[in-house]
PDB file of N, CA, C and O in Angstrom:
ATOM      1  N   MET A   1       8.374  -3.459  15.618  1.00  0.00           N
ATOM      2  CA  MET A   1       8.527  -2.545  14.374  1.00  0.00           C
ATOM      3  C   MET A   1       7.722  -3.033  13.250  1.00  0.00           C
ATOM      4  O   MET A   1       7.725  -4.224  12.938  1.00  0.00           O
ATOM      5  N   ALA A   2       7.003  -2.110  12.610  1.00  0.00           N
ATOM      6  CA  ALA A   2       6.074  -2.268  11.653  1.00  0.00           C
ATOM      7  C   ALA A   2       6.914  -2.878  10.369  1.00  0.00           C
ATOM      8  O   ALA A   2       8.104  -2.637  10.164  1.00  0.00           O
ATOM      9  N   SER A   3       6.178  -3.611   9.643  1.00  0.00           N
ATOM     10  CA  SER A   3       6.751  -4.106   8.266  1.00  0.00           C
ATOM     11  C   SER A   3       6.766  -2.961   7.301  1.00  0.00           C
ATOM     12  O   SER A   3       5.919  -2.069   7.354  1.00  0.00           O
ATOM     13  N   SER A   4       7.750  -2.989   6.404  1.00  0.00           N
ATOM     14  CA  SER A   4       7.904  -2.103   5.479  1.00  0.00           C
ATOM     15  C   SER A   4       6.820  -2.285   4.209  1.00  0.00           C
ATOM     16  O   SER A   4       6.640  -1.512   3.268  1.00  0.00           O
ATOM     17  N   MET A   5       6.189  -3.501   4.480  1.00  0.00           N
ATOM     18  CA  MET A   5       5.157  -3.655   3.216  1.00  0.00           C
ATOM     19  C   MET A   5       3.777  -3.807   4.016  1.00  0.00           C
ATOM     20  O   MET A   5       3.705  -4.292   5.146  1.00  0.00           O
ATOM     21  N   ILE A   6       2.767  -3.357   3.323  1.00  0.00           N
ATOM     22  CA  ILE A   6       1.443  -3.604   3.775  1.00  0.00           C
ATOM     23  C   ILE A   6       0.670  -4.610   2.978  1.00  0.00           C
ATOM     24  O   ILE A   6       0.799  -4.588   1.755  1.00  0.00           O
ATOM     25  N   ASN A   7      -0.077  -5.442   3.510  1.00  0.00           N
ATOM     26  CA  ASN A   7      -0.741  -6.547   2.767  1.00  0.00           C
ATOM     27  C   ASN A   7      -2.229  -6.183   2.676  1.00  0.00           C
ATOM     28  O   ASN A   7      -2.645  -5.155   3.209  1.00  0.00           O
ATOM     29  N   VAL A   8      -2.972  -6.957   2.055  1.00  0.00           N
ATOM     30  CA  VAL A   8      -4.316  -6.842   1.658  1.00  0.00           C
ATOM     31  C   VAL A   8      -5.332  -6.708   2.868  1.00  0.00           C
ATOM     32  O   VAL A   8      -6.338  -6.001   2.820  1.00  0.00           O
ATOM     33  N   HIS A   9      -4.931  -7.506   4.008  1.00  0.00           N
ATOM     34  CA  HIS A   9      -5.875  -7.268   5.025  1.00  0.00           C
ATOM     35  C   HIS A   9      -5.585  -5.996   5.916  1.00  0.00           C
ATOM     36  O   HIS A   9      -6.443  -5.596   6.703  1.00  0.00           O
ATOM     37  N   GLU A  10      -4.463  -5.419   5.794  1.00  0.00           N
ATOM     38  CA  GLU A  10      -4.229  -4.051   6.449  1.00  0.00           C
ATOM     39  C   GLU A  10      -5.033  -3.067   5.580  1.00  0.00           C
ATOM     40  O   GLU A  10      -5.753  -2.218   6.106  1.00  0.00           O
ATOM     41  N   VAL A  11      -4.889  -3.201   4.078  1.00  0.00           N
ATOM     42  CA  VAL A  11      -5.477  -2.165   3.225  1.00  0.00           C
ATOM     43  C   VAL A  11      -7.018  -2.377   3.585  1.00  0.00           C
ATOM     44  O   VAL A  11      -7.729  -1.389   3.770  1.00  0.00           O
ATOM     45  N   MET A  12      -7.518  -3.641   3.680  1.00  0.00           N
ATOM     46  CA  MET A  12      -9.158  -3.683   3.866  1.00  0.00           C
ATOM     47  C   MET A  12      -9.406  -2.889   5.174  1.00  0.00           C
ATOM     48  O   MET A  12     -10.383  -2.143   5.240  1.00  0.00           O
ATOM     49  N   GLU A  13      -8.530  -3.031   6.242  1.00  0.00           N
ATOM     50  CA  GLU A  13      -8.807  -2.496   7.513  1.00  0.00           C
ATOM     51  C   GLU A  13      -8.725  -1.056   7.426  1.00  0.00           C
ATOM     52  O   GLU A  13      -9.670  -0.393   7.853  1.00  0.00           O
ATOM     53  N   LEU A  14      -7.704  -0.483   6.922  1.00  0.00           N
ATOM     54  CA  LEU A  14      -7.486   0.897   6.840  1.00  0.00           C
ATOM     55  C   LEU A  14      -8.401   1.726   5.953  1.00  0.00           C
ATOM     56  O   LEU A  14      -8.759   2.838   6.340  1.00  0.00           O
ATOM     57  N   LEU A  15      -8.790   1.245   4.797  1.00  0.00           N
ATOM     58  CA  LEU A  15      -9.790   1.835   3.893  1.00  0.00           C
ATOM     59  C   LEU A  15     -11.027   1.530   4.128  1.00  0.00           C
ATOM     60  O   LEU A  15     -11.904   2.254   3.659  1.00  0.00           O
ATOM     61  N   GLN A  16     -11.361   0.404   4.897  1.00  0.00           N
ATOM     62  CA  GLN A  16     -12.783  -0.104   5.064  1.00  0.00           C
ATOM     63  C   GLN A  16     -13.481  -0.399   3.709  1.00  0.00           C
ATOM     64  O   GLN A  16     -14.543   0.119   3.361  1.00  0.00           O
ATOM     65  N   VAL A  17     -12.719  -1.343   2.944  1.00  0.00           N
ATOM     66  CA  VAL A  17     -13.026  -1.699   1.614  1.00  0.00           C
ATOM     67  C   VAL A  17     -13.096  -3.405   1.651  1.00  0.00           C
ATOM     68  O   VAL A  17     -12.571  -4.069   2.544  1.00  0.00           O
ATOM     69  N   SER A  18     -13.713  -3.874   0.709  1.00  0.00           N
ATOM     70  CA  SER A  18     -13.636  -5.331   0.553  1.00  0.00           C
ATOM     71  C   SER A  18     -12.326  -5.843   0.095  1.00  0.00           C
ATOM     72  O   SER A  18     -11.429  -5.089  -0.281  1.00  0.00           O
ATOM     73  N   GLU A  19     -12.226  -7.098   0.128  1.00  0.00           N
ATOM     74  CA  GLU A  19     -10.843  -7.722  -0.091  1.00  0.00           C
ATOM     75  C   GLU A  19     -10.503  -7.614  -1.641  1.00  0.00           C
ATOM     76  O   GLU A  19      -9.325  -7.487  -1.977  1.00  0.00           O
ATOM     77  N   SER A  20     -11.521  -7.663  -2.592  1.00  0.00           N
ATOM     78  CA  SER A  20     -11.267  -7.385  -3.992  1.00  0.00           C
ATOM     79  C   SER A  20     -10.801  -5.975  -4.123  1.00  0.00           C
ATOM     80  O   SER A  20      -9.760  -5.691  -4.716  1.00  0.00           O
ATOM     81  N   LYS A  21     -11.598  -5.079  -3.552  1.00  0.00           N
ATOM     82  CA  LYS A  21     -11.103  -3.675  -3.588  1.00  0.00           C
ATOM     83  C   LYS A  21      -9.676  -3.304  -3.222  1.00  0.00           C
ATOM     84  O   LYS A  21      -8.918  -2.591  -3.880  1.00  0.00           O
ATOM     85  N   ALA A  22      -9.433  -3.915  -2.045  1.00  0.00           N
ATOM     86  CA  ALA A  22      -8.152  -3.887  -1.446  1.00  0.00           C
ATOM     87  C   ALA A  22      -6.941  -4.393  -2.595  1.00  0.00           C
ATOM     88  O   ALA A  22      -5.950  -3.722  -2.881  1.00  0.00           O
ATOM     89  N   TYR A  23      -7.232  -5.531  -3.079  1.00  0.00           N
ATOM     90  CA  TYR A  23      -6.431  -6.128  -4.020  1.00  0.00           C
ATOM     91  C   TYR A  23      -6.294  -5.072  -5.113  1.00  0.00           C
ATOM     92  O   TYR A  23      -5.150  -4.739  -5.421  1.00  0.00           O
ATOM     93  N   ASN A  24      -7.326  -4.512  -5.729  1.00  0.00           N
ATOM     94  CA  ASN A  24      -7.208  -3.659  -6.841  1.00  0.00           C
ATOM     95  C   ASN A  24      -6.403  -2.405  -6.450  1.00  0.00           C
ATOM     96  O   ASN A  24      -5.590  -1.932  -7.244  1.00  0.00           O
ATOM     97  N   VAL A  25      -6.611  -1.877  -5.274  1.00  0.00           N
ATOM     98  CA  VAL A  25      -5.606  -0.663  -4.885  1.00  0.00           C
ATOM     99  C   VAL A  25      -4.146  -1.132  -4.824  1.00  0.00           C
ATOM    100  O   VAL A  25      -3.254  -0.438  -5.311  1.00  0.00           O
ATOM    101  N   ILE A  26      -3.893  -2.338  -4.213  1.00  0.00           N
ATOM    102  CA  ILE A  26      -2.455  -2.746  -4.294  1.00  0.00           C
ATOM    103  C   ILE A  26      -2.037  -2.858  -5.732  1.00  0.00           C
ATOM    104  O   ILE A  26      -0.986  -2.297  -6.040  1.00  0.00           O
ATOM    105  N   LYS A  27      -2.698  -3.492  -6.638  1.00  0.00           N
ATOM    106  CA  LYS A  27      -2.293  -3.785  -7.919  1.00  0.00           C
ATOM    107  C   LYS A  27      -2.023  -2.300  -8.687  1.00  0.00           C
ATOM    108  O   LYS A  27      -1.058  -2.095  -9.424  1.00  0.00           O
ATOM    109  N   GLN A  28      -3.085  -1.296  -8.362  1.00  0.00           N
ATOM    110  CA  GLN A  28      -2.714  -0.070  -9.009  1.00  0.00           C
ATOM    111  C   GLN A  28      -1.499   0.643  -8.354  1.00  0.00           C
ATOM    112  O   GLN A  28      -0.655   1.185  -9.068  1.00  0.00           O
ATOM    113  N   LEU A  29      -1.402   0.647  -6.956  1.00  0.00           N
ATOM    114  CA  LEU A  29      -0.119   1.206  -6.592  1.00  0.00           C
ATOM    115  C   LEU A  29       1.226   0.545  -7.123  1.00  0.00           C
ATOM    116  O   LEU A  29       2.203   1.208  -7.473  1.00  0.00           O
ATOM    117  N   ASN A  30       1.157  -0.852  -7.141  1.00  0.00           N
ATOM    118  CA  ASN A  30       2.354  -1.614  -7.733  1.00  0.00           C
ATOM    119  C   ASN A  30       2.543  -1.380  -9.160  1.00  0.00           C
ATOM    120  O   ASN A  30       3.666  -1.471  -9.658  1.00  0.00           O
ATOM    121  N   THR A  31       1.558  -1.097  -9.816  1.00  0.00           N
ATOM    122  CA  THR A  31       1.673  -0.652 -11.366  1.00  0.00           C
ATOM    123  C   THR A  31       2.375   0.717 -11.389  1.00  0.00           C
ATOM    124  O   THR A  31       3.318   0.919 -12.154  1.00  0.00           O
ATOM    125  N   GLU A  32       1.910   1.655 -10.549  1.00  0.00           N
ATOM    126  CA  GLU A  32       2.688   2.851 -10.562  1.00  0.00           C
ATOM    127  C   GLU A  32       4.183   2.825 -10.080  1.00  0.00           C
ATOM    128  O   GLU A  32       4.999   3.600 -10.577  1.00  0.00           O
ATOM    129  N   LEU A  33       4.534   1.916  -9.098  1.00  0.00           N
ATOM    130  CA  LEU A  33       5.819   1.702  -8.735  1.00  0.00           C
ATOM    131  C   LEU A  33       6.649   1.041  -9.811  1.00  0.00           C
ATOM    132  O   LEU A  33       7.810   1.362 -10.062  1.00  0.00           O
ATOM    133  N   LYS A  34       5.948   0.071 -10.443  1.00  0.00           N
ATOM    134  CA  LYS A  34       6.817  -0.474 -11.588  1.00  0.00           C
ATOM    135  C   LYS A  34       7.043   0.461 -12.726  1.00  0.00           C
ATOM    136  O   LYS A  34       8.094   0.345 -13.355  1.00  0.00           O
ATOM    137  N   GLU A  35       6.199   1.352 -13.054  1.00  0.00           N
ATOM    138  CA  GLU A  35       6.532   2.396 -13.957  1.00  0.00           C
ATOM    139  C   GLU A  35       7.607   3.311 -13.600  1.00  0.00           C
ATOM    140  O   GLU A  35       8.249   3.910 -14.463  1.00  0.00           O
ATOM    141  N   LYS A  36       7.839   3.447 -12.229  1.00  0.00           N
ATOM    142  CA  LYS A  36       8.903   4.279 -11.873  1.00  0.00           C
ATOM    143  C   LYS A  36      10.250   3.528 -11.630  1.00  0.00           C
ATOM    144  O   LYS A  36      11.280   4.048 -11.201  1.00  0.00           O
ATOM    145  N   GLY A  37      10.067   2.167 -11.989  1.00  0.00           N
ATOM    146  CA  GLY A  37      11.448   1.327 -12.103  1.00  0.00           C
ATOM    147  C   GLY A  37      11.654   0.473 -10.792  1.00  0.00           C
ATOM    148  O   GLY A  37      12.668  -0.203 -10.620  1.00  0.00           O
ATOM    149  N   TYR A  38      10.680   0.545  -9.933  1.00  0.00           N
ATOM    150  CA  TYR A  38      10.922  -0.332  -8.700  1.00  0.00           C
ATOM    151  C   TYR A  38      10.307  -1.728  -8.939  1.00  0.00           C
ATOM    152  O   TYR A  38       9.442  -1.973  -9.780  1.00  0.00           O
ATOM    153  N   ILE A  39      10.814  -2.526  -8.166  1.00  0.00           N
ATOM    154  CA  ILE A  39      10.546  -4.005  -8.113  1.00  0.00           C
ATOM    155  C   ILE A  39       9.297  -4.235  -7.177  1.00  0.00           C
ATOM    156  O   ILE A  39       9.316  -3.670  -6.084  1.00  0.00           O
ATOM    157  N   THR A  40       8.274  -4.975  -7.495  1.00  0.00           N
ATOM    158  CA  THR A  40       7.178  -5.015  -6.641  1.00  0.00           C
ATOM    159  C   THR A  40       6.910  -6.410  -6.163  1.00  0.00           C
ATOM    160  O   THR A  40       7.646  -7.277  -6.633  1.00  0.00           O
ATOM    161  N   ILE A  41       6.017  -6.767  -5.342  1.00  0.00           N
ATOM    162  CA  ILE A  41       5.628  -7.949  -4.852  1.00  0.00           C
ATOM    163  C   ILE A  41       3.998  -8.078  -4.957  1.00  0.00           C
ATOM    164  O   ILE A  41       3.216  -7.299  -4.411  1.00  0.00           O
ATOM    165  N   ALA A  42       3.699  -8.995  -5.609  1.00  0.00           N
ATOM    166  CA  ALA A  42       2.077  -9.184  -5.790  1.00  0.00           C
ATOM    167  C   ALA A  42       1.495  -9.480  -4.372  1.00  0.00           C
ATOM    168  O   ALA A  42       1.972 -10.256  -3.544  1.00  0.00           O
ATOM    169  N   GLY A  43       0.369  -8.711  -4.250  1.00  0.00           N
ATOM    170  CA  GLY A  43      -0.567  -8.719  -2.922  1.00  0.00           C
ATOM    171  C   GLY A  43       0.128  -7.996  -1.777  1.00  0.00           C
ATOM    172  O   GLY A  43      -0.280  -8.078  -0.618  1.00  0.00           O
ATOM    173  N   LYS A  44       1.177  -7.296  -2.136  1.00  0.00           N
ATOM    174  CA  LYS A  44       1.805  -6.262  -0.967  1.00  0.00           C
ATOM    175  C   LYS A  44       2.247  -4.926  -1.543  1.00  0.00           C
ATOM    176  O   LYS A  44       2.455  -4.855  -2.755  1.00  0.00           O
ATOM    177  N   VAL A  45       2.385  -4.010  -0.872  1.00  0.00           N
ATOM    178  CA  VAL A  45       2.806  -2.631  -1.532  1.00  0.00           C
ATOM    179  C   VAL A  45       3.457  -2.010  -0.301  1.00  0.00           C
ATOM    180  O   VAL A  45       3.155  -2.266   0.864  1.00  0.00           O
ATOM    181  N   SER A  46       4.537  -1.025  -0.788  1.00  0.00           N
ATOM    182  CA  SER A  46       5.344  -0.305   0.144  1.00  0.00           C
ATOM    183  C   SER A  46       4.347   0.451   0.947  1.00  0.00           C
ATOM    184  O   SER A  46       3.400   1.076   0.469  1.00  0.00           O
ATOM    185  N   ARG A  47       4.694   0.320   2.441  1.00  0.00           N
ATOM    186  CA  ARG A  47       3.885   1.077   3.367  1.00  0.00           C
ATOM    187  C   ARG A  47       4.241   2.587   3.097  1.00  0.00           C
ATOM    188  O   ARG A  47       3.326   3.408   3.160  1.00  0.00           O
ATOM    189  N   LYS A  48       5.312   2.930   2.849  1.00  0.00           N
ATOM    190  CA  LYS A  48       5.610   4.285   2.664  1.00  0.00           C
ATOM    191  C   LYS A  48       4.865   4.966   1.489  1.00  0.00           C
ATOM    192  O   LYS A  48       4.302   6.057   1.580  1.00  0.00           O
ATOM    193  N   TYR A  49       4.925   4.200   0.377  1.00  0.00           N
ATOM    194  CA  TYR A  49       4.180   4.589  -0.765  1.00  0.00           C
ATOM    195  C   TYR A  49       2.625   4.719  -0.541  1.00  0.00           C
ATOM    196  O   TYR A  49       2.035   5.723  -0.942  1.00  0.00           O
ATOM    197  N   PHE A  50       1.981   3.716   0.091  1.00  0.00           N
ATOM    198  CA  PHE A  50       0.755   3.675   0.387  1.00  0.00           C
ATOM    199  C   PHE A  50       0.315   5.019   1.367  1.00  0.00           C
ATOM    200  O   PHE A  50      -0.718   5.663   1.181  1.00  0.00           O
ATOM    201  N   ASN A  51       1.101   5.244   2.215  1.00  0.00           N
ATOM    202  CA  ASN A  51       0.911   6.427   3.027  1.00  0.00           C
ATOM    203  C   ASN A  51       0.973   7.756   2.368  1.00  0.00           C
ATOM    204  O   ASN A  51       0.203   8.665   2.675  1.00  0.00           O
ATOM    205  N   GLU A  52       1.983   7.875   1.371  1.00  0.00           N
ATOM    206  CA  GLU A  52       2.143   9.047   0.526  1.00  0.00           C
ATOM    207  C   GLU A  52       0.882   9.270  -0.325  1.00  0.00           C
ATOM    208  O   GLU A  52       0.381  10.389  -0.441  1.00  0.00           O
ATOM    209  N   LYS A  53       0.394   8.190  -0.906  1.00  0.00           N
ATOM    210  CA  LYS A  53      -0.843   8.252  -1.837  1.00  0.00           C
ATOM    211  C   LYS A  53      -2.153   8.454  -1.136  1.00  0.00           C
ATOM    212  O   LYS A  53      -3.033   9.112  -1.691  1.00  0.00           O
ATOM    213  N   PHE A  54      -2.345   7.903   0.106  1.00  0.00           N
ATOM    214  CA  PHE A  54      -3.486   8.063   0.788  1.00  0.00           C
ATOM    215  C   PHE A  54      -3.742   9.192   1.843  1.00  0.00           C
ATOM    216  O   PHE A  54      -4.782   9.801   2.091  1.00  0.00           O
ATOM    217  N   TYR A  55      -2.477   9.297   2.401  1.00  0.00           N
ATOM    218  CA  TYR A  55      -2.526  10.358   3.554  1.00  0.00           C
ATOM    219  C   TYR A  55      -1.714  11.454   3.423  1.00  0.00           C
ATOM    220  O   TYR A  55      -1.647  12.296   4.319  1.00  0.00           O
ATOM    221  N   GLY A  56      -0.998  11.547   2.252  1.00  0.00           N
ATOM    222  CA  GLY A  56      -0.134  12.849   1.985  1.00  0.00           C
ATOM    223  C   GLY A  56       1.168  12.814   2.684  1.00  0.00           C
ATOM    224  O   GLY A  56       1.897  13.801   2.583  1.00  0.00           O
ATOM    225  N   TYR A  57       1.559  11.763   3.403  1.00  0.00           N
ATOM    226  CA  TYR A  57       2.881  11.888   4.152  1.00  0.00           C
ATOM    227  C   TYR A  57       3.582  10.455   3.961  1.00  0.00           C
ATOM    228  O   TYR A  57       2.951   9.416   3.768  1.00  0.00           O
ATOM    229  N   ALA A  58       4.941  10.549   4.041  1.00  0.00           N
ATOM    230  CA  ALA A  58       5.865   9.405   3.806  1.00  0.00           C
ATOM    231  C   ALA A  58       6.188   8.747   5.093  1.00  0.00           C
ATOM    232  O   ALA A  58       6.483   7.552   5.064  1.00  0.00           O
ATOM    233  N   GLU A  59       6.169   9.309   6.083  1.00  0.00           N
ATOM    234  CA  GLU A  59       6.588   8.801   7.242  1.00  0.00           C
ATOM    235  C   GLU A  59       5.538   8.231   7.996  1.00  0.00           C
ATOM    236  O   GLU A  59       4.485   8.866   7.926  1.00  0.00           O
ATOM    237  N   ASN A  60       5.522   7.087   8.784  1.00  0.00           N
ATOM    238  CA  ASN A  60       4.522   6.653   9.761  1.00  0.00           C
ATOM    239  C   ASN A  60       4.648   7.436  10.887  1.00  0.00           C
ATOM    240  O   ASN A  60       5.713   7.727  11.431  1.00  0.00           O
ATOM    241  N   GLN A  61       3.449   7.802  11.257  1.00  0.00           N
ATOM    242  CA  GLN A  61       3.193   8.655  12.423  1.00  0.00           C
ATOM    243  C   GLN A  61       2.682   7.782  13.577  1.00  0.00           C
ATOM    244  O   GLN A  61       1.856   6.889  13.389  1.00  0.00           O
ATOM    245  N   GLU A  62       3.195   8.070  14.759  1.00  0.00           N
ATOM    246  CA  GLU A  62       2.811   7.391  15.998  1.00  0.00           C
ATOM    247  C   GLU A  62       1.472   7.899  16.374  1.00  0.00           C
ATOM    248  O   GLU A  62       1.172   9.047  16.046  1.00  0.00           O
ATOM    249  N   GLY A  63       0.632   7.154  17.034  1.00  0.00           N
ATOM    250  CA  GLY A  63      -0.668   7.420  17.658  1.00  0.00           C
ATOM    251  C   GLY A  63      -1.497   7.851  16.649  1.00  0.00           C
ATOM    252  O   GLY A  63      -2.666   8.150  16.895  1.00  0.00           O
TER     253      GLY A  63
END
């Protein structure tokens, strides 16, 4: 079962970006979540929210 959180290394791989860019993406997403009243963890972001913002869907898709 996949974790509900995505880390910097996964963001780097999925988006094909550098580590610093991946951290910036996570920071931006976490800022948006904080503004909505959610608790966040530095260096990680909700997999569901990441998928919504980048791929336009909330549920993990198989295959």
